[in-house]
C-alpha positions, 0 to 999 in steps of 0.5 A: 896132383899125381904125375904132374897131371891136373885133374878135375878134382884139383881144378875144383878144389883150387877154384872153390878155395879161391871163391871161399877165401874171397867170401870170408875176406868180404865178410871180414872186410865189412868194418876196419875196426868192428867185429862182425859179431858186433855188426851182425851177420844179417845187417846188410841184405844186399851183401847177403844176396851177393855172397849167397849168389856167389856161393850158389854160382860156385856150387852150380859150377861144382855140381851141375853137369853142363857147367862141370864140363865147361869149367872142368870141375867135378863134385866134391865130397862133404869132407872136401867142402868141410876142409875148404871151409876150415882152411879158407875161414882162417882169413876171417878169424885172423882178421877178427883177431887183428881187429880185437887186438887193435881195439884193445891196444887203442883202448889201452893207450887211449887212442880214439881214431876217427874212422870215416866209414865204420862198416858196410 
């Protein structure tokens, strides 16, 4: 923001940040205890369709001119997208670290909690 004026780039970066945070959070929320690396990225086809559709929709809002005018967005650079991916993936990595820590603590203290739903 320059001079307290919200530019289309500001709107685009913010909107895209929220969408990417939500996608990474959805990915990490597939299981409370198991890592996505254990479950597998490709094991839930409907989830992949939903995430793919969300990302496609976001890219349309960012790069398709009729939607750019409606949502007041503008195209982002590759650098912007990489920055947003690095920033928003932190929710995924923190969640994976939390699960790993919890599994190790459970194993160390012999806590075997039954979970009704292991993963989605």
